[in-house]
RODO-2510 file (C-alpha; in nm, 4 decimals, decimal comma):
residues 365
     n   res          X          Y          Z
     1     y    16,7120     6,3287    28,7746
     2     i    16,8555     6,4196    28,4353
     3     v    16,5414     6,3060    28,2526
     4     t    16,3198     6,4970    28,4953
     5     f    16,5311     6,8092    28,4567
     6     m    16,5252     6,7896    28,0769
     7     k    16,1461     6,7502    28,0783
     8     f    16,1224     7,0593    28,2992
     9     v    16,3446     7,2604    28,0607
    10     a    16,1419     7,1483    27,7610
    11     s    15,8180     7,2431    27,9336
    12     e    15,9495     7,5880    28,0250
    13     l    16,0797     7,6408    27,6715
    14     r    15,7447     7,5465    27,5185
    15     e    15,5691     7,7940    27,7478
    16     i    15,8073     8,0758    27,6515
    17     m    15,7729     7,9941    27,2815
    18     a    15,3936     7,9965    27,3099
    19     k    15,4019     8,3439    27,4626
    20     l    15,6183     8,4610    27,1719
    21     g    15,3925     8,3022    26,9133
    22     i    15,6637     8,0618    26,8021
    23     r    15,5723     7,7064    26,7019
    24     t    15,9136     7,5418    26,6505
    25     v    16,2719     7,5944    26,7651
    26     a    16,3680     7,6440    26,3981
    27     e    16,1466     7,9517    26,3874
    28     l    16,3598     8,1072    26,6621
    29     t    16,6669     8,1043    26,4380
    30     g    16,7679     8,4564    26,3467
    31     r    16,4990     8,6249    26,5571
    32     s    16,7233     8,8907    26,7055
    33     d    16,4095     9,1039    26,7575
    34     f    16,3421     8,8914    27,0671
    35     l    16,6704     9,0077    27,2234
    36     e    16,7387     9,3215    27,4226
    37     v    17,0324     9,4596    27,6198
    38     r    17,0136     9,3932    27,9941
    39     s    16,9763     9,6926    28,2227
    40     d    17,1777     9,5324    28,5058
    41     l    17,5128     9,5151    28,3296
    42     a    17,7993     9,3379    28,5007
    43     n    18,0274     9,6432    28,4849
    44     s    18,0678     9,9804    28,3176
    45     r    18,2872     9,8422    28,0419
    46     a    18,0044     9,6163    27,9239
    47     g    17,7950     9,9263    27,8660
    48     l    18,0479    10,0494    27,6123
    49     l    17,9694     9,7636    27,3743
    50     d    17,7698     9,8605    27,0659
    51     l    17,5435     9,5610    26,9956
    52     s    17,3339     9,7276    26,7265
    53     a    17,4934     9,5245    26,4465
    54     i    17,3799     9,2067    26,6245
    55     l    17,0359     9,3145    26,7365
    56     s    16,9368     9,4920    26,4149
    57     n    16,7937     9,2481    26,1597
    58     p    16,6677     9,4163    25,8414
    59     y    16,5343     9,0873    25,7089
    60     l    16,2680     9,0797    25,9792
    61     e    16,0838     9,3844    25,8497
    62     d    15,8699     9,1856    25,6065
    63     t    15,9088     8,8354    25,7433
    64     a    15,8636     8,8667    26,1195
    65     g    15,5953     8,6487    26,2706
    66     s    15,5160     8,2858    26,3349
    67     h    15,5892     8,1897    25,9738
    68     y    15,9352     8,3450    25,9668
    69     n    16,1699     8,1344    25,7545
    70     p    16,5365     8,1759    25,8564
    71     d    16,6456     8,0689    25,5073
    72     d    16,4917     8,3890    25,3723
    73     a    16,7231     8,5959    25,5906
    74     y    17,0371     8,5041    25,4012
    75     d    17,1188     8,6026    25,0465
    76     f    17,4390     8,4334    24,9376
    77     k    17,4282     8,6159    24,6027
    78     l    17,5170     8,3048    24,4071
    79     e    17,4238     8,4829    24,0869
    80     e    17,7272     8,7063    24,1386
    81     t    17,9785     8,4204    24,1624
    82     k    18,2258     8,3405    23,8855
    83     d    18,0528     8,0050    23,8424
    84     m    17,7179     8,1651    23,7605
    85     q    17,8481     8,4708    23,5778
    86     v    18,1194     8,3040    23,3703
    87     l    18,1661     7,9285    23,3969
    88     l    17,8088     7,8087    23,3413
    89     k    17,7699     8,0476    23,0480
    90     e    18,1020     7,9457    22,8932
    91     f    18,0298     7,5744    22,9250
    92     k    17,6558     7,5910    22,8539
    93     k    17,6720     7,4083    22,5186
    94     n    17,9330     7,1632    22,6455
    95     l    17,7126     7,0655    22,9390
    96     k    17,4734     6,9264    22,6791
    97     s    17,7194     6,7769    22,4305
    98     g    18,0121     6,6834    22,6534
    99     a    18,2522     6,8316    22,3984
   100     p    18,5874     6,9279    22,5555
   101     k    18,6577     7,2952    22,6191
   102     t    18,9247     7,5051    22,7891
   103     i    18,8885     7,8633    22,9109
   104     s    19,1085     8,1101    23,0991
   105     l    18,9958     8,3142    23,3973
   106     q    19,1358     8,5831    23,6270
   107     i    19,0292     8,5303    23,9892
   108     s    19,0774     8,6859    24,3318
   109     a    19,0533     8,5752    24,6957
   110     t    18,6870     8,6833    24,7061
   111     d    18,5953     8,4142    24,4512
   112     r    18,5083     8,1375    24,6953
   113     s    18,4246     7,7767    24,6037
   114     l    18,5247     7,8309    24,2428
   115     g    18,4145     7,5412    24,0244
   116     t    18,1736     7,3893    24,2752
   117     i    17,8501     7,4992    24,1054
   118     l    17,9889     7,4058    23,7633
   119     g    18,0885     7,0704    23,9092
   120     s    17,7363     7,0054    24,0325
   121     e    17,5980     7,0699    23,6834
   122     i    17,8567     6,8343    23,5335
   123     t    17,7510     6,5612    23,7751
   124     k    17,3830     6,6159    23,6913
   125     a    17,4553     6,5928    23,3200
   126     f    17,7158     6,3164    23,2995
   127     g    17,7517     6,1429    23,6356
   128     e    18,0994     5,9894    23,6294
   129     n    18,1028     5,9300    23,2533
   130     l    18,2903     6,2430    23,1441
   131     a    18,6459     6,1885    23,0191
   132     d    18,9380     6,3340    23,2137
   133     d    19,0109     6,7020    23,1460
   134     s    18,6966     6,7491    22,9365
   135     f    18,6322     7,0869    23,0966
   136     t    18,9439     7,2833    23,1922
   137     v    18,9591     7,6233    23,3615
   138     n    19,3037     7,7830    23,3656
   139     c    19,3042     8,0465    23,6404
   140     t    19,5492     8,3176    23,7374
   141     g    19,5450     8,5142    24,0622
   142     s    19,4547     8,4191    24,4190
   143     g    19,2051     8,1436    24,4854
   144     g    18,9442     8,2114    24,7528
   145     q    18,8403     7,9639    25,0198
   146     s    18,7355     7,6198    24,8982
   147     f    18,8856     7,6600    24,5501
   148     g    18,7801     7,3502    24,3555
   149     a    18,5676     7,2109    24,6384
   150     f    18,3824     6,8887    24,5478
   151     i    18,4680     6,9119    24,1766
   152     p    18,3908     6,5872    23,9925
   153     h    18,5497     6,3659    23,7330
   154     g    18,6027     6,5453    23,4012
   155     l    18,6700     6,8921    23,5446
   156     t    19,0232     7,0301    23,5795
   157     l    19,1141     7,3574    23,7497
   158     t    19,4653     7,4980    23,7243
   159     l    19,5792     7,8025    23,9170
   160     e    19,8887     8,0116    23,8574
   161     g    19,9186     8,2034    24,1832
   162     d    19,8179     8,0953    24,5335
   163     s    19,5086     7,9763    24,7164
   164     n    19,3331     8,0068    25,0500
   165     d    19,2118     7,7454    25,2998
   166     y    19,0084     7,4364    25,2072
   167     f    19,1647     7,4046    24,8612
   168     g    19,0101     7,0937    24,7024
   169     k    18,7773     7,0249    24,9952
   170     g    18,5782     6,7098    24,9246
   171     l    18,7549     6,6623    24,5892
   172     s    18,5399     6,4068    24,4063
   173     g    18,7275     6,2947    24,0970
   174     g    18,8407     6,6242    23,9485
   175     h    19,1970     6,7420    23,8967
   176     l    19,3618     7,0432    24,0631
   177     v    19,6941     7,2021    23,9705
   178     l    19,8537     7,4898    24,1626
   179     y    20,1870     7,6563    24,0918
   180     p    20,3515     7,9972    24,1564
   181     p    20,3415     8,2807    23,9019
   182     k    20,5846     8,2038    23,6221
   183     n    20,7736     8,5276    23,6806
   184     s    20,8196     8,4637    24,0546
   185     t    21,1753     8,4449    24,1879
   186     f    21,1200     8,2618    24,5192
   187     k    21,1790     7,8912    24,5695
   188     a    20,8424     7,7177    24,5531
   189     d    20,9457     7,4337    24,7844
   190     e    21,0354     7,6843    25,0593
   191     n    20,7223     7,8994    25,0486
   192     i    20,3574     7,8443    25,1389
   193     i    20,1320     7,8577    24,8349
   194     v    19,8086     7,7153    24,9755
   195     g    19,6346     7,7581    25,3114
   196     n    19,5176     7,5176    25,5792
   197     v    19,3001     7,2061    25,5478
   198     a    19,3607     7,1497    25,1758
   199     l    19,1961     6,8321    25,0402
   200     y    18,9853     6,7919    25,3538
   201     g    18,7615     6,4893    25,3061
   202     a    18,8697     6,4320    24,9444
   203     t    18,7376     6,1049    24,8024
   204     s    18,9011     6,0775    24,4585
   205     g    19,0820     6,2774    24,1929
   206     s    19,4266     6,4349    24,2058
   207     a    19,6038     6,7517    24,3146
   208     f    19,9525     6,8693    24,2232
   209     i    20,0846     7,1629    24,4257
   210     a    20,4213     7,3216    24,3466
   211     g    20,4773     7,4770    24,6861
   212     v    20,4179     7,4260    25,0567
   213     a    20,0736     7,3755    25,2118
   214     g    19,9547     7,4904    25,5541
   215     e    19,8311     7,2746    25,8400
   216     r    19,6088     6,9660    25,8244
   217     f    19,6843     6,8782    25,4633
   218     a    19,4699     6,5892    25,3308
   219     v    19,2871     6,5400    25,6597
   220     r    19,0306     6,2605    25,6168
   221     n    19,1412     6,2017    25,2594
   222     s    18,9867     5,8725    25,1545
   223     g    19,0975     5,8293    24,7945
   224     a    19,2590     6,1302    24,6273
   225     y    19,6192     6,1295    24,5060
   226     a    19,8282     6,4386    24,5781
   227     v    20,1814     6,5727    24,5485
   228     v    20,2923     6,8749    24,7526
   229     e    20,6325     7,0191    24,8401
   230     g    20,5910     7,0532    25,2155
   231     v    20,3118     7,0591    25,4745
   232     g    20,2444     7,2118    25,8155
   233     d    20,1333     7,0365    26,1346
   234     h    19,8899     6,7407    26,1374
   235     g    19,9406     6,6397    25,7736
   236     c    19,7431     6,3312    25,6604
   237     e    19,5522     6,3292    25,9894
   238     y    19,2764     6,0631    25,9942
   239     m    19,3538     5,9724    25,6337
   240     t    19,1791     5,6518    25,5265
   241     g    19,2845     5,6075    25,1640
   242     g    19,4601     5,7522    24,8625
   243     r    19,8229     5,8573    24,8217
   244     v    20,0137     6,1652    24,9340
   245     v    20,3677     6,2527    24,8266
   246     v    20,5506     6,5245    25,0213
   247     l    20,8638     6,6534    24,8487
   248     g    20,9818     6,8410    25,1559
   249     e    20,9419     6,8799    25,5291
   250     t    20,6338     6,8139    25,7390
   251     g    20,5159     6,9750    26,0593
   252     k    20,4570     6,7881    26,3830
   253     n    20,2003     6,5117    26,4390
   254     f    20,2150     6,3824    26,0819
   255     a    19,9858     6,0823    26,0128
   256     a    19,7975     6,1052    26,3444
   257     g    19,5019     5,8689    26,3308
   258     m    19,5912     5,7647    25,9760
   259     s    19,4208     5,4303    25,9179
   260     g    19,4485     5,3850    25,5410
   261     g    19,6316     5,4969    25,2301
   262     i    20,0032     5,5601    25,1915
   263     a    20,2225     5,8687    25,2224
   264     y    20,5690     5,9029    25,0717
   265     v    20,7727     6,1758    25,2413
   266     l    21,1142     6,3119    25,1445
   267     d    21,3141     6,2866    25,4666
   268     e    21,6343     6,4705    25,3718
   269     k    21,7430     6,5330    25,7315
   270     s    21,6446     6,1851    25,8577
   271     d    21,4315     6,3410    26,1317
   272     l    21,0788     6,2616    26,0136
   273     y    21,0456     6,0106    26,2974
   274     l    21,0537     6,3032    26,5415
   275     r    20,7483     6,4671    26,3824
   276     a    20,5424     6,1658    26,2809
   277     n    20,2738     6,0252    26,5072
   278     k    20,3794     5,6610    26,5143
   279     e    20,0890     5,5313    26,7221
   280     i    19,9253     5,3348    26,4393
   281     v    20,1635     5,3776    26,1420
   282     e    20,5023     5,2474    26,0343
   283     l    20,7865     5,4417    25,8736
   284     e    20,9890     5,2355    25,6319
   285     s    21,2171     5,2721    25,3318
   286     v    21,0699     5,2714    24,9813
   287     t    21,2071     4,9457    24,8413
   288     g    20,9185     4,7509    24,6865
   289     k    20,9084     4,7645    24,3065
   290     a    20,5438     4,8721    24,3005
   291     d    20,6073     5,1469    24,5575
   292     v    20,9105     5,2790    24,3674
   293     m    20,7169     5,2888    24,0415
   294     e    20,4202     5,4569    24,2075
   295     l    20,6348     5,7230    24,3759
   296     k    20,8310     5,8017    24,0617
   297     g    20,5145     5,8078    23,8508
   298     l    20,3442     6,0583    24,0818
   299     i    20,6486     6,2868    24,0799
   300     e    20,6553     6,2683    23,6986
   301     q    20,2896     6,3709    23,6853
   302     h    20,3642     6,6520    23,9300
   303     v    20,6456     6,7889    23,7142
   304     k    20,4387     6,7626    23,3977
   305     a    20,1460     6,9460    23,5575
   306     t    20,3305     7,2180    23,7504
   307     g    20,6836     7,2419    23,6089
   308     s    20,8132     7,1863    23,9630
   309     e    21,1858     7,2573    23,9967
   310     k    21,2095     7,0340    24,3041
   311     g    21,0426     6,7524    24,1164
   312     k    21,2771     6,7919    23,8201
   313     l    21,5792     6,7831    24,0508
   314     i    21,4633     6,4557    24,2055
   315     l    21,3854     6,2899    23,8725
   316     e    21,7257     6,3859    23,7273
   317     d    21,8918     6,1525    23,9780
   318     f    21,6047     5,9488    24,1150
   319     a    21,8264     5,6597    24,2265
   320     s    22,0172     5,8905    24,4629
   321     w    21,7045     6,0559    24,6016
   322     l    21,5047     5,7360    24,6530
   323     p    21,6799     5,6283    24,9796
   324     k    21,5832     5,9657    25,1299
   325     f    21,2115     5,8904    25,1012
   326     k    21,0082     5,7261    25,3754
   327     k    20,6898     5,5295    25,3225
   328     i    20,4261     5,5879    25,5903
   329     i    20,1658     5,3149    25,6052
   330     p    19,9140     5,2252    25,8810
   331     n    19,9861     4,8945    26,0523
   332     d    19,6424     4,7397    25,9944
   333     y    19,6299     4,8708    25,6376
   334     k    19,9643     4,7078    25,5642
   335     r    19,8418     4,3843    25,7183
   336     m    19,5325     4,3874    25,4967
   337     q    19,7371     4,4708    25,1867
   338     n    19,9605     4,1726    25,2511
   339     m    19,6592     3,9471    25,3021
   340     i    19,5056     4,0646    24,9764
   341     v    19,8271     3,9821    24,7896
   342     r    19,8296     3,6315    24,9421
   343     m    19,4674     3,5777    24,8374
   344     e    19,5426     3,6907    24,4827
   345     e    19,8337     3,4472    24,4727
   346     r    19,5832     3,1751    24,5616
   347     g    19,3820     3,2575    24,2484
   348     f    19,1176     3,5040    24,3713
   349     n    19,0455     3,8093    24,1578
   350     s    19,0936     4,1560    24,3092
   351     e    18,7428     4,1920    24,4533
   352     e    18,7321     3,8366    24,5851
   353     a    19,0775     3,8776    24,7396
   354     q    18,9625     4,1833    24,9338
   355     i    18,6588     3,9990    25,0688
   356     e    18,8588     3,6905    25,1651
   357     a    19,1270     3,9061    25,3285
   358     f    18,8610     4,0826    25,5338
   359     y    18,7180     3,7572    25,6672
   360     a    19,0659     3,6197    25,7347
   361     a    19,1564     3,9287    25,9327
   362     t    18,8296     3,9036    26,1265
   363     r    18,9016     3,5425    26,2204
   364     e    19,2516     3,6330    26,3359
   365     g    19,1105     3,9134    26,5505
***
C-alpha cells in the first residue's frame, strides 16, 4: 500500500510540475511566484498576516522560467567579508612563500566564519605542511558565528573579547585562543565568553578559552584538544576523540553518548556524578602518571595562551588541586586503551598494537 501510494504521489507531482513548466524538483526551490494566499482563510486573524516578504522574490524578475537556478537567488556577498577584504590581501605573498606573518584585526559579531576562507586557501597551498602558528590573526572585539570554523594546521586566531555560537566548528588543525578584554574586571571563570556548540565536529587542533562556554561544548569532537573554564548542558556529547579540560562546573548530561577521547573536569563540589551521563563512561580520579602530566601540560598551555587566572591558581599548588579533578573516559575506549598498552608491552609498535587490540576486542565480543 505504501509503495502504491508513493507512486500515486509521484505521478500527481509530475503532472503538476509539467503544467508549471518545471522539469525537476530542484527547479521548484525558491519559486515563491507559484504561491498565492488562500481565499478561504481559517479565521479572521489569519487574514491579518502580511506575507508579502515571503511571496515577493526580486530574484525571479530575470531568472523565472524552466531554467531557473536557485543558486542564483542568493548573494552571500563573500567579497565583503573580512577574509576577502583583509585577510587574503594581507597574507597574499605568504600564501605563496609560506613565510610566517602576524596581523591584528578589529572584528564585530557580524563578521561570521572569520578565517574560514583564508583557511581554505592555506589548505590549497600547503596541505598539512605549514608549521604551527605560521599565519596568526590577533583579533579584538566580538566574534560572529562560526569564528575560526574549519581552520587548518598553520593558522592561529586569537580573540580578545567574546564570541558567538559555533566557535571553532569543524576545527581542522588550527589553533584558537579566546580571553576577556584585558581591562575587564569580571571573573572569567564565572562568566560566559563563548556561545553554544563550540568545537562542534572538530577533528584536530587546539582551543584555549579563558571563560565559560554555552551548551553542547565539543559535541562530536573527534580529535581536538581544548581547555575551557566551565560549560553548559550536554558538554562533550557524542565525543569520539581528543581531550577536553574543564576548569569549572558543567551543566547536566555531561558526556552523553561519549564513545572516545578523555575529559578532565575540576569537580570542586564533588557533585559531577549528579550531572554526568554515566551510561557509557566512567568517572575516576586522575592518578596515572601519563594522565597527570597530560592534564598539567594542557593547563600550562592554557595559561600561556590566555593568561588565565584560574589556571595560574591551579598551577601554583597543583598537588592540592589534582585530587579535585575527575577523569571521564568511555568504558569501551578505556578497554581498548588498556589492550593497546598490553600489545605494546608484547613488542608491537603503536600502529600494530592498535590493530592487534582491535582484533582481540572483536574476538572477545
